[in-house]
Structures are given as C-alpha cells and as structure tokens.
C-alpha positions as CSV (number, residue, x, y, z in Angstrom):
1,X,-129.8,-52.8,-32.1
2,X,-126.1,-52.2,-32.1
3,X,-125.2,-49.0,-30.5
4,X,-122.5,-47.1,-32.5
5,X,-120.3,-44.8,-30.3
6,X,-120.8,-41.2,-31.2
7,X,-117.8,-39.0,-32.0
8,X,-119.7,-35.9,-31.2
9,X,-118.6,-35.8,-27.6
10,X,-115.0,-36.4,-28.6
11,X,-115.2,-33.6,-31.2
12,X,-116.6,-31.2,-28.6
13,X,-113.9,-32.3,-26.1
14,X,-111.0,-31.7,-28.6
15,X,-112.5,-28.4,-29.7
16,X,-112.5,-27.3,-26.1
17,X,-108.9,-28.4,-25.6
18,X,-107.9,-26.6,-28.8
19,X,-109.7,-23.4,-27.7
20,X,-108.0,-23.6,-24.3
21,X,-104.6,-24.0,-25.9
22,X,-105.3,-21.2,-28.3
23,X,-106.4,-19.0,-25.4
24,X,-103.3,-20.0,-23.5
25,X,-101.1,-19.3,-26.5
26,X,-102.8,-16.0,-27.1
27,X,-102.3,-15.2,-23.4
28,X,-98.6,-16.0,-23.6
29,X,-98.1,-14.0,-26.7
30,X,-99.9,-11.1,-25.1
31,X,-97.7,-11.4,-22.0
32,X,-94.5,-11.6,-24.1
33,X,-95.6,-8.6,-26.1
34,X,-96.3,-6.8,-22.9
35,X,-92.9,-7.6,-21.5
36,X,-91.2,-6.5,-24.7
37,X,-93.2,-3.4,-24.8
38,X,-92.4,-2.7,-21.2
39,X,-88.7,-3.4,-21.9
40,X,-88.7,-1.0,-24.9
41,X,-90.5,1.6,-22.8
42,X,-87.9,1.2,-20.0
43,X,-85.0,1.5,-22.5
44,X,-86.5,4.6,-24.0
45,X,-86.5,6.2,-20.6
46,X,-82.8,5.4,-19.9
47,X,-80.9,8.6,-19.4
48,X,-77.2,8.8,-20.1
49,X,-74.3,11.0,-21.2
50,X,-72.4,8.4,-23.3
51,X,-73.9,7.1,-26.5
52,X,-73.1,5.3,-29.8
53,X,-75.0,5.4,-33.0
54,X,-74.5,2.5,-35.5
55,X,-75.9,2.2,-39.1
56,X,-75.0,0.5,-42.4
57,X,-73.8,3.0,-45.0
58,X,-76.5,1.8,-47.4
59,X,-79.3,2.6,-44.8
60,X,-77.9,5.9,-43.5
61,X,-80.6,8.5,-43.4
62,X,-78.1,11.1,-44.6
63,X,-76.2,11.7,-47.8
64,X,-72.8,11.2,-46.1
65,X,-71.1,10.5,-42.8
66,X,-70.1,14.2,-42.7
67,X,-73.8,15.1,-42.9
68,X,-74.5,12.6,-40.1
69,X,-71.7,14.2,-37.9
70,X,-73.2,17.6,-38.5
71,X,-76.6,16.4,-37.3
72,X,-75.0,14.8,-34.2
73,X,-73.4,18.2,-33.4
74,X,-76.9,19.7,-33.1
75,X,-77.7,17.5,-30.2
76,X,-78.1,19.7,-27.1
77,X,-75.1,19.7,-24.7
78,X,-72.9,17.6,-27.0
79,X,-69.3,17.4,-25.9
80,X,-67.0,14.8,-27.6
81,X,-67.9,13.4,-31.0
82,X,-65.8,10.7,-32.9
83,X,-66.9,8.7,-35.9
84,X,-65.4,5.9,-38.1
85,X,-66.5,3.7,-41.0
86,X,-65.9,0.0,-40.4
87,X,-65.2,-1.5,-43.8
88,X,-62.8,-4.3,-42.8
89,X,-65.0,-6.3,-40.3
90,X,-65.8,-10.0,-40.9
91,X,-68.4,-12.2,-39.3
92,X,-67.8,-15.6,-37.6
93,X,-67.8,-17.4,-40.9
94,X,-65.0,-15.1,-42.2
95,X,-67.3,-13.2,-44.6
96,X,-66.9,-9.5,-45.0
97,X,-69.6,-7.4,-43.2
98,X,-71.4,-4.6,-45.0
99,X,-69.6,-1.3,-44.4
100,X,-71.2,0.6,-41.5
101,X,-70.5,3.7,-39.5
102,X,-70.0,4.1,-35.7
103,X,-70.5,7.5,-34.1
104,X,-69.5,7.8,-30.4
105,X,-70.5,10.9,-28.6
106,X,-70.7,12.3,-25.1
107,X,-72.9,14.9,-23.5
108,X,-72.5,17.3,-20.6
109,X,-76.1,16.5,-19.5
110,X,-78.0,13.2,-19.6
111,X,-80.7,12.5,-22.3
112,X,-82.8,9.6,-23.6
113,X,-82.7,7.3,-26.6
114,X,-86.1,8.5,-27.8
115,X,-85.0,12.1,-27.9
116,X,-81.8,11.2,-29.7
117,X,-83.7,9.0,-32.1
118,X,-85.8,12.0,-33.2
119,X,-82.8,14.3,-33.7
120,X,-80.8,11.7,-35.6
121,X,-83.9,10.7,-37.6
122,X,-83.4,6.9,-37.2
123,X,-84.8,4.0,-35.1
124,X,-84.0,3.8,-31.4
125,X,-82.5,0.3,-32.1
126,X,-79.6,2.0,-33.8
127,X,-78.5,3.9,-30.7
128,X,-76.7,2.2,-27.8
129,X,-76.3,3.5,-24.2
130,X,-72.7,3.0,-23.2
131,X,-73.0,3.6,-19.4
132,X,-73.5,0.8,-16.9
133,X,-74.7,1.0,-13.4
134,X,-71.9,1.9,-11.0
135,X,-69.5,2.9,-13.9
136,X,-68.2,6.5,-14.1
137,X,-68.8,8.6,-17.2
138,X,-65.0,8.8,-17.7
139,X,-64.7,5.0,-17.8
140,X,-67.7,4.7,-20.1
141,X,-66.2,7.3,-22.4
142,X,-63.0,5.4,-22.5
143,X,-64.8,2.2,-23.5
144,X,-66.8,4.0,-26.1
145,X,-63.9,5.7,-27.8
146,X,-61.8,2.5,-27.6
147,X,-64.5,0.5,-29.3
148,X,-64.5,2.7,-32.3
149,X,-61.1,1.2,-33.3
150,X,-61.8,-2.2,-31.6
151,X,-59.2,-1.5,-28.9
152,X,-61.4,-2.8,-26.0
153,X,-60.6,-6.1,-24.3
154,X,-63.7,-7.9,-25.6
155,X,-63.1,-6.8,-29.2
156,X,-59.5,-8.0,-29.1
157,X,-60.5,-11.3,-27.6
158,X,-63.1,-11.7,-30.4
159,X,-60.3,-11.1,-33.0
160,X,-62.0,-8.1,-34.5
161,X,-60.0,-5.9,-36.9
162,X,-57.9,-3.3,-35.2
163,X,-58.4,0.0,-36.8
164,X,-55.9,2.8,-36.6
165,X,-56.7,5.9,-34.5
166,X,-55.9,8.0,-37.6
167,X,-59.0,6.6,-39.3
168,X,-61.2,8.2,-36.8
169,X,-62.6,11.7,-37.3
170,X,-63.4,13.7,-34.2
171,X,-63.9,17.2,-32.7
172,X,-61.0,16.6,-30.3
173,X,-57.5,15.1,-30.4
174,X,-58.7,11.5,-30.6
175,X,-55.2,9.8,-31.1
176,X,-53.9,11.5,-28.0
177,X,-57.0,10.7,-26.0
178,X,-56.7,7.0,-26.9
179,X,-53.0,6.9,-26.2
180,X,-53.5,8.4,-22.8
181,X,-56.5,6.3,-21.8
182,X,-54.9,3.0,-23.0
183,X,-52.2,3.5,-20.4
184,X,-54.9,2.7,-17.8
185,X,-55.5,-0.9,-16.9
186,X,-57.0,-0.8,-13.4
187,X,-56.9,1.2,-10.2
188,X,-54.8,-1.6,-8.6
189,X,-52.3,-1.6,-11.5
190,X,-52.0,2.2,-11.3
191,X,-51.2,2.0,-7.6
192,X,-48.7,-0.8,-8.3
193,X,-47.0,1.3,-10.9
194,X,-46.7,4.1,-8.5
195,X,-45.5,1.8,-5.7
196,X,-42.8,0.5,-8.1
197,X,-41.8,4.1,-8.9
198,X,-42.6,3.6,-12.6
199,X,-44.8,6.7,-12.6
200,X,-44.8,9.9,-10.5
201,X,-47.5,11.0,-8.0
202,X,-48.9,13.5,-10.6
203,X,-49.1,10.8,-13.3
204,X,-50.8,8.5,-10.9
205,X,-53.4,11.1,-10.0
206,X,-54.0,12.0,-13.7
207,X,-54.5,8.3,-14.6
208,X,-57.0,7.9,-11.7
209,X,-58.8,11.1,-12.6
210,X,-59.4,9.7,-16.1
211,X,-61.4,6.9,-14.4
212,X,-63.5,9.5,-12.7
213,X,-63.3,12.0,-9.9
214,X,-64.8,9.6,-7.4
215,X,-62.1,7.0,-8.2
216,X,-59.4,9.6,-7.6
217,X,-61.0,10.8,-4.3
218,X,-61.3,7.2,-3.0
219,X,-57.6,6.6,-3.7
220,X,-56.0,9.8,-2.4
221,X,-55.4,8.2,1.0
222,X,-53.9,5.1,-0.7
223,X,-51.5,7.4,-2.6
224,X,-50.6,9.2,0.7
225,X,-49.8,5.9,2.4
226,X,-47.7,4.9,-0.6
227,X,-46.0,8.3,-0.4
228,X,-45.0,7.7,3.2
229,X,-43.6,4.2,2.3
230,X,-41.7,5.4,-0.8
231,X,-40.2,8.5,0.9
232,X,-38.8,6.3,3.7
233,X,-37.4,3.8,1.3
234,X,-35.8,6.6,-0.9
235,X,-34.4,8.2,2.3
236,X,-32.7,4.9,3.3
237,X,-31.1,4.6,-0.1
238,X,-30.1,8.3,-0.1
239,X,-28.6,8.2,3.3
240,X,-26.7,5.0,2.5
241,X,-25.2,6.5,-0.6
242,X,-24.2,9.7,1.2
243,X,-22.6,7.8,4.0
244,X,-20.7,5.6,1.6
245,X,-19.3,8.5,-0.4
246,X,-19.1,11.1,2.3
247,X,-20.8,13.7,0.2
248,X,-21.8,16.9,1.8
249,X,-25.1,18.7,1.6
250,X,-24.4,22.0,0.0
251,X,-25.9,24.8,2.2
252,X,-26.2,28.4,1.0
253,X,-27.4,31.5,2.9
254,X,-29.0,34.2,0.7
255,X,-29.5,37.5,2.4
256,X,-31.0,40.8,1.2
257,X,-34.1,43.0,1.2
258,X,-37.4,41.7,-0.1
259,X,-37.6,41.8,-3.8
260,X,-33.9,41.4,-4.4
261,X,-34.5,38.0,-6.0
262,X,-33.2,35.6,-3.4
263,X,-35.9,32.9,-3.9
264,X,-36.0,33.5,-7.7
265,X,-32.2,32.7,-7.7
266,X,-32.7,29.4,-5.9
267,X,-35.6,28.4,-8.1
268,X,-33.7,29.3,-11.3
269,X,-30.8,27.2,-10.0
270,X,-33.1,24.2,-9.7
271,X,-35.1,24.7,-12.9
272,X,-32.0,25.2,-15.1
273,X,-30.7,21.8,-14.0
274,X,-34.0,20.0,-14.0
275,X,-33.8,19.4,-10.2
276,X,-37.0,19.2,-8.1
277,X,-37.3,21.8,-5.3
278,X,-39.6,22.6,-2.4
279,X,-40.2,26.1,-1.0
280,X,-41.4,26.4,2.6
281,X,-44.7,28.4,2.6
282,X,-45.5,28.8,6.3
283,X,-43.5,29.8,9.3
284,X,-45.7,27.7,11.6
285,X,-45.6,24.5,9.5
286,X,-42.8,25.0,7.0
287,X,-42.2,21.4,5.9
288,X,-45.8,20.4,5.3
289,X,-45.9,19.0,1.8
290,X,-42.1,18.3,1.6
291,X,-41.5,15.1,-0.3
292,X,-37.7,14.8,-0.3
293,X,-37.2,17.2,-3.2
294,X,-33.5,17.5,-4.4
295,X,-33.4,21.2,-3.3
296,X,-34.9,22.6,-0.1
297,X,-35.6,26.3,-0.1
298,X,-36.1,27.5,3.4
299,X,-37.8,30.8,2.5
300,X,-37.7,34.0,4.5
301,X,-36.4,32.4,7.7
302,X,-36.6,34.6,10.8
303,X,-35.0,34.4,14.3
304,X,-38.2,34.0,16.2
305,X,-39.5,31.0,14.2
306,X,-36.7,28.5,14.8
307,X,-34.4,27.5,17.7
308,X,-30.6,27.7,17.3
309,X,-30.3,24.0,17.8
310,X,-32.8,23.3,15.0
311,X,-31.0,25.8,12.7
312,X,-27.6,24.1,13.4
313,X,-29.2,20.7,12.6
314,X,-30.7,21.9,9.3
315,X,-27.4,23.6,8.2
316,X,-25.1,20.7,9.1
317,X,-23.7,19.5,5.7
318,X,-22.8,16.0,7.0
319,X,-25.9,15.3,9.1
320,X,-28.0,13.2,6.7
321,X,-30.7,12.1,9.1
322,X,-32.3,15.5,9.9
323,X,-35.4,15.7,11.9
324,X,-38.0,17.7,10.0
325,X,-41.4,18.2,11.7
326,X,-44.7,18.7,10.0
327,X,-48.3,18.8,11.3
328,X,-49.6,15.5,9.8
329,X,-46.4,13.6,9.1
330,X,-42.7,14.1,9.8
331,X,-41.1,13.8,6.3
332,X,-37.7,12.1,6.0
333,X,-35.0,14.5,4.7
334,X,-33.2,13.8,1.5
335,X,-32.2,17.1,-0.2
336,X,-28.7,17.6,-1.8
337,X,-29.0,21.4,-1.6
338,X,-30.3,23.7,1.0
339,X,-30.9,27.4,0.3
340,X,-31.9,29.6,3.3
341,X,-33.2,33.0,2.3
342,X,-33.6,35.9,4.8
343,X,-33.5,39.7,5.2
344,X,-30.8,38.9,7.8
345,X,-27.3,37.8,7.1
346,X,-26.1,34.9,9.3
347,X,-24.4,37.1,11.9
348,X,-27.4,39.5,12.1
349,X,-29.7,36.5,12.4
350,X,-27.6,35.0,15.2
351,X,-27.5,38.3,17.2
352,X,-31.3,38.7,16.9
353,X,-32.0,35.2,18.3
354,X,-33.4,34.9,21.9
355,X,-32.2,32.4,24.4
356,X,-28.8,31.9,22.8
357,X,-25.9,31.4,25.2
358,X,-23.0,32.9,23.3
359,X,-20.3,31.0,25.2
360,X,-21.9,27.7,24.4
361,X,-23.9,28.3,21.3
362,X,-21.3,30.2,19.3
363,X,-21.8,31.9,16.0
364,X,-18.8,30.0,14.7
365,X,-20.9,26.8,14.8
366,X,-23.3,28.3,12.3
367,X,-20.7,30.0,10.2
368,X,-18.7,26.8,9.5
369,X,-21.9,24.9,8.4
370,X,-22.8,27.4,5.7
371,X,-20.8,26.6,2.6
372,X,-21.7,29.8,0.6
373,X,-23.1,33.2,1.6
374,X,-24.5,35.6,-0.9
375,X,-25.7,39.2,-0.3
376,X,-28.4,40.4,-2.7
377,X,-29.0,44.0,-3.6
378,X,-31.2,45.3,-6.4
379,X,-28.2,45.6,-8.7
380,X,-25.7,43.0,-7.6
381,X,-25.1,39.6,-6.0
382,X,-22.0,39.6,-3.8
383,X,-20.3,36.6,-2.2
384,X,-18.8,37.1,1.3
385,X,-17.2,35.3,4.2
386,X,-16.8,36.0,7.9
387,X,-13.5,36.3,9.7
388,X,-12.3,37.3,13.1
389,X,-10.6,40.7,13.6
390,X,-7.7,39.7,15.9
391,X,-7.3,43.2,17.3
392,X,-10.9,43.8,18.2
393,X,-11.8,40.1,18.6
394,X,-15.0,40.3,16.7
395,X,-16.5,39.0,13.4
396,X,-16.0,41.1,10.3
397,X,-17.3,40.7,6.7
398,X,-14.9,40.2,3.8
399,X,-16.5,40.7,0.4
400,X,-15.5,38.7,-2.7
401,X,-16.7,38.6,-6.3
402,X,-19.9,40.4,-7.4
403,X,-22.2,39.6,-10.2
404,X,-25.0,41.5,-11.9
405,X,-28.4,40.6,-10.3
406,X,-31.0,39.6,-13.0
407,X,-33.4,38.3,-10.4
408,X,-34.4,41.5,-8.6
409,X,-37.9,42.8,-8.8
410,X,-37.0,46.5,-8.6
411,X,-39.6,48.6,-10.3
412,X,-42.4,46.1,-9.8
413,X,-44.3,48.3,-7.4
414,X,-47.4,47.4,-5.5
415,X,-49.2,50.8,-5.9
416,X,-52.2,51.1,-8.2
417,X,-55.0,53.7,-8.8
418,X,-58.7,53.3,-8.2
419,X,-59.3,53.0,-12.0
420,X,-56.7,50.2,-12.3
421,X,-58.5,48.4,-9.4
422,X,-61.8,48.7,-11.1
423,X,-60.4,47.6,-14.5
424,X,-58.7,44.6,-13.0
425,X,-61.9,43.7,-11.1
426,X,-63.9,43.9,-14.3
427,X,-61.4,41.7,-16.1
428,X,-61.4,39.0,-13.5
429,X,-65.2,39.1,-13.2
430,X,-65.6,38.6,-16.9
431,X,-63.3,35.6,-16.9
432,X,-65.3,34.1,-14.0
433,X,-68.6,34.7,-15.8
434,X,-67.3,33.0,-18.9
435,X,-66.0,30.1,-16.8
436,X,-69.4,29.6,-15.1
437,X,-71.3,29.7,-18.4
438,X,-69.4,26.7,-19.7
439,X,-71.2,23.3,-19.4
440,X,-70.3,21.7,-16.1
441,X,-69.0,18.1,-16.1
442,X,-70.4,15.6,-13.6
443,X,-70.3,11.8,-13.1
444,X,-74.0,11.2,-13.1
C-alpha cells in the first residue's frame, strides 16, 4: 500500500503559525495603542501659559471668529489675545489651503489642554502648547505672536505668506508689540549692538527683558563689563578732542538756601538742551552710578565732605583727566559742564574748610577755576564775582545782573495735619491693594 502524506500536520502547523502571528500583531497593536494613549494622556496633562487654537472656518464651533474670541476671553487668567484668519496660505503643491483661524493667547497662570478644550468646546488636537522646556514665557509669547503673521524664522524659510500686522485683531497693541519684539535677534546680538553703541543701556535692558526676567538678570554683569569698556573708550575720545581744541569745562557755582531752585536750574539747563546729566546723591559715595553724562551736578556740596585738593581738581576747567572715586568702580570723567550747588558761596565754603593752609592753598586758586557764580534767593538769581579790596586787602563781592527766579520752591511747605496724613495713607494703601490684586506675571 502506498502511503500518501497527510496534510493535516501541515495544516495544524500553519494554523499555529498564523495564530502566533495574529497574537503578535494584536500584541503590537495593543502596545501602540497603549503608547498613543499614554502620549495623549501626558499631552493632556501639560501645563502652560502660552497657547494657540487653530480651526478651519467651516468647522468652527462658533458662528463667527468674534464669537470665538469672546469665548477665549472667558478662559480664567487670560492675558493677551490675538487672532487672524489665514486665507492666503498655499500647500506644497501650490494649491490654496482652506481658510482657517489662528488664536494666540497667553495666561497669567498655567493650565492644561483638556481644560481649554472644554472651554473652547473643540477637540484637544486643535490646541497647541507654545512653550518648550527651558524657554521663557516671554520668548514663547514672541514666537506665538510672530507666527500669527508668519514672521517666525521657520515660517519665512518655508516661504509662507507674510500677513500684515494690521490684519490681526487683539486686546492689546499688536503692531507695536511685533515691531518691538522683532528688533530682538539673540542675546549675543543685543550685547553686540550695545558694544557697538547702536543702542543705549536702557534699550539693551528692555530688549533683554522681553526675552524674560531671567535672561536680563544673567546679563546684567555682562552689561556692566561692557559699560566699563565703553566708558573708558568714550573718555579717551573725549579727552583727545578736548586736548586738540583746548576747550574748557564750564564750571558754575550755585549758592543759596535750600528750596531756592539751584538743582532745578541745573536740571532745566540740561533738559532744555537735550543733554544727559548726573546728580550726586550721596556725600559718602557721590559718583556711584556716574556714566560720563554731559553735565555733572555736584549737589549740596559741604566743606566737611571733600578735601581742598579734590575740590580744586574737580573745578579745574582744563584738567580733563579727573580722578573720580566710587565704591565699586572709579568712573572716567567726561562731562562738558559742572554745576556745584551749596548753601555756601565759594568764599564761605573756603573759610569753613578744615586743614587749609591759607598761604599755600589760597582762595584765589578756587575762584579762578569757577567760570560763573550765581546766588539764588526765593525771588531772584544774581550773578556775582569776587575782587580784592586794595585798601583792606580782603575779598569782596561785586554783584551783577539779576533775573527772576522761576525755580524756587517757596510756599511748598512740609507741614501737614493729622487728617492729611491719614488721607494720604489711605490713598497710598488703596493703590497698593489694587496693585497686589492684579494677576502676577512669572516665567513658569
């Protein structure tokens, strides 16, 4: 009998293989579904303050974009809101993309996609978190608002249509915000711009602050180091120019009682001409913070706070390399004008100084250094000079022209009643309460 091979064993074998493959496929699908589910679950738990909602106009769960914006405004702790309809986008094949709306919004406190999805009444997939690990809220907001008009680096590289900032509707001045933030390229470039004197210290700080408070804090020392370098370089140029031309530093002494407007006069002189000025604020460390302003106002100078040698050095109109001392850094001098204010006139000041040897350290040395002397009363400003009385061999004052004094603070008394104290305290307290009740910004 011829034995015919049975296919039963093969059938069973192939069935087992198929079952194993099916089980493996089912297992892989289950794992993939588990991973996707876990990913969605993790995404739904992401907390952020910077978000974007995107949806086609035809699928919008609202009657209009205005209605959508009104709903966005109901989100707790909402801050900035800006929205635009993209109706000029094309795909990679050059075909026009269906019109869709982008709504960028920031919050003062973090929230999740799932919570936003419920408020907006749309799928979580339509909402995008715009913060990345290690990126500040300020930078994330900048990228978000820039994307609305395709002004981000990536959008430009992809050739996306560049929308005008005027096409965006917002609850803040969107065009100004974009204009300001687009000045920023990177921290390094901001520092380079400052080092090249293309922007001021205040402008550099403002640009760094937009990137986030932490970025500004990290770069304050860098700005200080650049300050030192820039001041020294400017001083070299300033001294060279002065020496070449032989220009003098104009030194003025303003004397008079407190409240007669001496400092106000000096400030007004600077402000009227658009000149920078520095006012000393401490007798112990008067030049701390001086950065070579065009006008130096040495305020309320007193005989016991400066030596005669230092006073002569400061007042010398042709000594360009003056030695100014400060606690943390000795700033290089480069002011074209010096105003000294005091309750003493120069002669009274000299006579009140200790350790002055009159035969060596004569008053004449100080007098010839001061180009103009003004005496302030509450009503008038009078110019005067000193001269020697040949008969009595002593200094006398000769008065010249007088002018009406508009700078005096006469009548602005310091007295107040208990009721006025209480009213002012209530006013300040109310302002502080309102300030503290505002949502606080943070970079988390």
